[in-house]
N, C-alpha and C positions, 0 to 999 in steps of 0.2 A: 240771268246770272249763270256763269259757267259752272260745271261740276266741281272744278278745282277751287273756285271762289267759294262755293257752298261748303265744300269740305273744310276749307280754312276757317270759315265762319263757325261751323259746328265744332271744330277743334277748340277754337277760342272759348266758346260758351261751355264746352265740356270741362276744360281745364279750370275755368273760373267758377265752376259749380253752378252755372246758370241755365244749363240745358234742361228742357222739358224731357219727359219720358220718351216722347216721339222723336225729339231731336237726338237724344242719346242713342236710341235704337238705330236711327239712320246713320249717325256717325260711326257706330261700331260695325255696322254692316259695310259701310264704305271702307273703313280702315282694314277690313279683312280682304279687300280686293287688291289684286296685284297691281292694278293701274294706279293706285293711290299710295303704295308703300314708299316710293321714293320721296313723294311730297311729305308724307308723314315723318319720315326720317329727318327731313330738313326742318320741319316744324319742331320736332322734339329737340333737335340740335340747337335751334335758336332759343327754345325755352330754357334749356339747361345752361346755356351760356349767357343768360340775362345778366346785366351788369351788377345786380344786387346780390348775386350768389357769392358765397364765401370761398368758392373753389371753381376750377375749370376741369373739364373732362378730357382725358387723352383719347386717341383713336380707338384703342382696345376697349376702353370702357364704353364708348359710344356704340361700338359694334355689339357689345354684350347687351346693351339696352335694346337695340333693334332686333336682336335674336329673340329676346323675351317678347317684344311686341308681336313679332311674326309667328310665334309659337302657336300651333293649331289649338283652337278652343280656349286660349287663355284670355283673349280680349272680349270675346262675345258676351260673356256673362257678367262683366264688371258693371256695378251700378255707378251713377254719377258721384264724384267726390264731393264731400261737404266742404264748407269753408275751412281752410287749413289754419292752424294756430301758429305754426312755426315754419319759417322759410316757405312762404306760400307757393311760389313757383315750383320749388323742388318737390313738395308734398303732392301738389296737383299733378305734376308730370309723373311722379312715382305711382300715382293711382292709375295712370294709363298703362304703365309698363309692368305693374305688379311689384317688381322689386329692383333695387339698384344698390350696388356697393361702391361707395366713394370714400376715400380718405380714412378707411377704417371704420366707417359708420354704415349702418344698414338702414335704408328707408323702405318701409313697406306700407301697403294699404290693403287690408283684407276685409271682405264683406261676406255675409252669408250667401250672397248670390254667386260667388265664384264657383264654377264647376270644376272642382279639383279632386283628384282621386284620394288624396289624403296620405300623409306620411305616417301618422300614428294609427296603428291598427286597433289597439284597445282604447278605451275611452273612460272618462270620469265626468259624471254629471256636474253641472255648475252648483255653487253653494246656494243656500236658501236662508229664509228668516228663521231665527231660533236663538235661544239663550237659556242659561241657567240662572235663576234668581235664588240667592241665598239670603234667607230672612234673618232677623236679629237673633232668633232662638236657634239658629243653625239649620233649620229645615230648608231643603232644596226643592225648588219648583222648576220642572222642565217646561218652559213656556210654550213651546210648540205643541205640547200635549195638553196644556191647560185650556179650559173653555173660556170663551170671551165673557167678560164680566168681572165681578169682584173676586179677588184672590184672597185677601186678608185685610185686617185692620191692625195697625201697629202704632202705639203711642199717639193715638188720636188722628192717624193718617190712614186714609183708605188707599189700598193698592188695587188697581183695576187694569185688566187686560183689555185694551181698546180695539185690538185687531190682531192679525197674525204677525205684526212687526212692531207693535207699540205697547209700552207699559206706561201707565199714568198714575202719579201720586197726587192725591187731593188732600191737603192739610185741613184739619179741623182744630178743635181745642187740644192742646198738648196736655195730656192727662197724667203723665209720669215725668218726673224730673230727669234730666240727663238725656243724652242722645242714644238712639237705637240705630245701628248701621245695617244697611243692606248692601249686597254686592251683586251686580249684574255682569255675567260673564258670557262671552260668545266663544264657543270652541272654534277650531279651524273649520271653514266651510259654512259658517253662520254669521249673520249680522242682525242687529236689533236697534231699537230706539227707545228712549225713555223720557218722559216729562217729569222733572224733579218737583219736589214740593213747592218750590218758589216759582214754578212756571217755566224755568229754563228747560230747553230741549237738547238732548244729546243723542247723536247717532254713533253707534259702536261698530267699527270694522271687525272683520274676522280676527280670532285669536286675541281678543282684548277683554279688559275688565274695568269696571267703574265701581268704586266704593263710595257711598254717600249716606248721610243721615236721613232718617224718615221725616225729620223736621229740622229746618235751619233755625235753631232757637238762640244761638249766640250772636256775637257781634260781626261775624263773618260767615260766608257760605263756603265750605271747603269740601272738595272731593279728591279722590285719588284715582289716577288713571295708569293702566299699563296697556300697551298696544296703541291703537289709533282711534281717535274720536273727533267728530265735528260738533262744536258747541254753538248754540244760540242762547246767550245768557240774558235772562230777564233783568232789566235795569233796576238797581236798588242802590242809590248813592250811600245809604246808611250802612249797607252790608256788602262789602267787597266780595267778589267771587274768586276763589283761589283753586287752581288745579295743581295738585302735586303729582309729579312723575319721578322716576328714578333720578335723583340728583338735580331736579329742576322744579321751579314754581312759577306759574303764570297767574298774574293778578289782574282782574278786570272789574268794572262796575256793571257793564252791560254791552255785549258786543258779539260778533260772529268770528269764530276762528277755528283752525284745525290743528291738532297736535298729533304728531306721529312719534311714538316713543316705545318702539319694540325693543326687547332685550337683545335680539339678534341683528339689529341695525347698527351701523357705525356712528350714528348721531341721533339727536332728537330735533325734529323740525317743528317749529311753531309758525303757522302762516295766518296772517290777519286779513280778513275780508272787510270788516266793518268795525268802526269804533277805535279803541286804543287798548293796548295791553302792555304790561311790563313783564319781561321774562328775566328770571334770575336763577343762576345755578348755585350749587353748594361750594363753588370755587370763587364766589363773590364777583362773577362776571354778570353784567346785566345789560338789557337792551329794552328800549321803548319803541314799539312798532306802530307804524301808521298803515292804513289799508294798502294792500298790495305788497307788503314787505314780509320777509320771512327771517326768523332767527334760527340759525343752525348751530346747535350746541354739540360739537364733536366730542366723543368720549375722550376725556383727558386733554383736550385742546382748547383753543380760544373760541369764544362765542362770536359768530359772525352774523351781520345783518345784510341780507340780500334784497335787492330791489328788482322790479319788473319780473315778478314771479309768474309762471304759467299756472294760473289758478285752476284751469281745467284739468291739468295733470295732477295737481294736488288733491282735487276733489273727485277724481275719476271714480274712486271706489264708491262714493256716495251717489254719484250720478249714473251708476250702472255700466261703467266702462273701464277698460285698461287703456290708459293713454301714456305713451312712451315718448318723452321729449329728450332724445339723446341719452336714454337710460341704459345702464349696463345690464347684460343678461343676468348677472348675479342678483341684481336688485329686482329685476322682473320676475325671476324664478322664486324669490322669496314671497312676492305677492301671489304668484300662482300656487305655491305650496300652501299658503294660508287659506286661499279661497277654495281650492279643490281638495284640501286635506290629504296632501301627498308629500312625501319626502322627496328630495332632489339629490341625485348622484351625478357627479361630473366625471366622465372618463378622460377628458382633456381639460386640465385646469386653465389653460389659456383662453378657453371659451367664456369664462366668467367676465372678461373685460371687453367682449364685443358690445357695441352700442347700437341701439335701435330707435327709430322714429316710427310712429304710427299709432293706430288705435284699433281695438277689437272689443266687441260687446262682452261685458262681464257675465252676461246671461248665456253665452255660448258654452258648449262643452269644452273640456280641456283640449281635446284634439283640434278643435277649431283654432284655439289660441296658439297651440304649438305648431300647427300647420302653417299659420300665418308667419311665424318666425322662421320656420324651416323653408318657406318659399324663397327666402333670400339665398339659399344654397350654402350658407355659412355654418349651419348647425342642424343636427338631426335629433329626434327624440323617440323614445319608446316608453311605454307604460307597462309596468309589471305589478302583479298583485299576489300577495302571499296566500298560501293555501289554508292558513289557520282561520279560526272563527272571527277574528277581528278584521280580517281582510285589509291588512296594511298595504298601501300603494306607494310605489316609487316611480319617479320620472327619471329616466336615464338620458343624460345629455352627451352626445358624441359629435364628432366632426363628420 
């Protein structure tokens, strides 16, 4: 087998995400040699011009790609791409070249192994597990400070901290008539999960809250949500489970679904993974979802039902990632703001509408996430921190 044939074979395995660690290292070593750069340019050109792509590249864009490939030190540290979820060939090729700007969209692939000097000089540590539990009597419990074990007993229900990220309610005999309500609230930079008295499990994203009774004693199980949560509802045909958000109600018997209902978002998104749900807003618009569908309830607009949803992008927060599937910078920075507990300031308002594809670990520091976006050359970031005791932080977005 000639060296050129071997290089082509390794390129194919690397782009498809099937290369072993040894094959990856060999490919990257060969790619850095001048004798293979012309062949690499041709292979990237063929990859990006595959017939399934929704666009083609002009000569200037191709040249920009090659300049990125040949930049010293930029290829050597890149890990193999995982299986892509959107436009497979584009994302795979983008993982070889680090970044590519096409048709107003930015595609990037950033991993912890990239040896990059960093654009953001200051940093913010990633978020963590934590929440504030408000009991029926108004007492507040900071859960990350509470010991593992029983916290209290309310209305015949034991409240138990099962670990650093999970609260469990275990119902017994209801000894007092009427409902007692608790509220679980995650500040910015925190996340938590709770097992409700009926056995349903709820994961709360940052800057979210869930209000629920300590016992579901009526004809239905009803909770109130602000922010974002993923629900795995215990089946009970006799007691429908209802989630109330601002202007919307989701009704189920037993199913898995995600609701994103932040006050600063332009819509409420309900995404179904398993079972069936009915979504209804206070403007008398309704939708019944089947698995893989999403109801988008725009503020003041019509409710829409979307199919073929990128579930990985919807559940990225729960799975420990930021996944951007053509997402605007404005939307991305709202996520960053919640998870890193930092405000965002734009020096150029046009940057809000830039769109990105890619993924970064949620457990990275803020600088890693921002550097991944900045690698595209479209946007720059800086982090500033106030001198006061509260240490308020801002992320400044510039061109």
